[in-house]
N, C-alpha and C positions, 0 to 999 in steps of 0.2 A: 346329160344329153340322153335323148331317147335312143333305145337300141336300134342299130342300123343306120342312124343318122350320121352325117359326115361333119366332123369338127372343122369349121371354116377358119380356125386360127392356123391351120396347117395346109400347105399346098404340096401336092405330089407332082413331080416333073422329071423329065429325062435330063440329067445334068450334062454339061459340056466341059471342055478342057478348062474354061475359066473357073469352074467350080472345084478343080482338083485340090486346091489347098484346103478348102472347107471340108471336103470329103476326107482328106488325109487327117485332119484334126479330129473329125468324128471317129475315124477308124482307130487312131492311136488312143484317144480318150476312152472309147468304148472298150478296147482291149484292156486298158488299165483298170477300168471299172468292173469288167466282167471276169477277168482271168486272174485277179489278185488272189493268191492262195492256190490257184490251179496250174499256173505256169510260174517259172522262176522269176522272182522280183527283178533280178539283174537283167533278164531279157526284156521285161516290160519297161524298165528304166531306159534301156538302150534304144527303144523304138523311136524312130525319127520321123517327125512330120514332113521334113524336107524330102527324105527318100520316098515316103509314101505319096507325096505330092507328085513327084516325077512318075511313079508307077501309075497313079490315077490319070495324069495328063496323057501318058502314052496309051493307056487302055481306052480312054475316051476319044483320043484322036484316031486310033486305029482299032476299033472294036472288031471282033470276029463277026462273020455274017449272021450268026444266030445268037449273039450276045445281047444282053439287056442290062442296063443300069438305070435305076430309079432313085431319086432322092426325095426327101420330105423336109420342108423348111417351115419355120415360123417367121415372124417379121424380123427376127435378129439373124437368121441364117439357117444353114442346113443342120438338122438335128438327127438325121438318120438316113440310111441308104440300103439298097439291096443290089447285088450283082449276080448275074447268072448266065448260063449258056449250056452247051451240050455237056452231059455228065462226064466226070472223070472216068467213070466205069465204061464209057463208050458203048452203052447199050442203045440199040436203035430206038429212036423216038423218046429217049429219056433225057430230060433236062435236069440241071442242078442249079439250085441257088447256092452259090459258093460262099457268099457273105451277106449277112443281114444284121445290121446294128442300129440301135436307137440309143441316144444318150440317156443315161439314167434320169436326168431332169425332165426329159420329154416322154418317159414311159408312162403307161396308164391311160393313154388317149386313143388306143387302138391303132397306133401308127405301124407297129410291127406287122399286125394282121393286114393292114392296107398295103404295105410294101410287099408282103408275100403274095397276096391275092393279085395285085397288079403285075408283079413279076411273073406269076403263073400265066396271066393273060397274055403278056408280051411273049413269053416263051412258047405258049400254045400257038400264037399267031405265026411263029417261026416253024411250026410243025411238030412241036413236042406233044406227046400224048401221055407222058407220065413225068413225075417230078420227084427229086430226092434232095434232101438237105442233111448234112452231117454236122453233128455237135459233139463236144467233149462229153464223155459218159458222166463225168463229175459235174457238169453244168446242169444242175437239177432244174433251175428256172427255165432255161431254154428248152429242155426236154418236155417240161410241162406245157409250155407254150405250143410246141409243135404237136403234141398229143391232143391238146384242146382243139387245134385246128384240123384234126383228123389224120395226122401223119401216123403211119404204122411203123413201129420200131423194128429194125432188124437186130440181129445179134451183134454185140460190141465187137470191134476189130481193132487191131493195132495199126496206127498210121504214123509215118514220120512227122515230127513236129519241129518247132524252132530249136536251134542249137543241137540238133541230132537226137532230141528226145523221142521216145516212142510213146505215143498217147493213145488212150482208149477212146475211140469214137463210136457213136451210134448213128446209123443212117435212118432217117425218117423218110418214108416213101408214100406218095400218093399215086397208086397204080393208074388212076384216071385223073389226069391234070384238071379236067373239067369240074371235079368236085371242089377244087379251090377256085379255078378261074371263072366257073359258072357264071 
């Protein structure tokens, strides 16, 4: 594919409650693909598509006023998604993409970049002027992805993780959301 062209095998769309189960399946599968060796195997094994389906259904039925969820699918179903809204840090004008996952089998088609760019556009439309994304410090692939897209890394910090673990996270910041949303 030529640089900058859109891969028409994939469609990006705002999912609804009927998509909750597919989103949950992508979430659980992506965590198991991404965090094996970074999070305890027992935690990853206990992750439940059913409980995540309920969580997605709720968040899609009752999104916050400045929340945005986008999914990307091929002809077989959803292969990735991004969710964001106001940042956890509560900084005025700062939005956060809290989750962005693409199944391993669908990576390498620019879908993560499309999801991040479109999420940035949606969040900017809600009034955000900067964007942050946090990743595990040990997730070298994700860190490279966000750096490639112009995110500026902050100092690592400890954050509570699953099962009471303290995890090292790195926030990537785009001080001007338009550099992504442009």
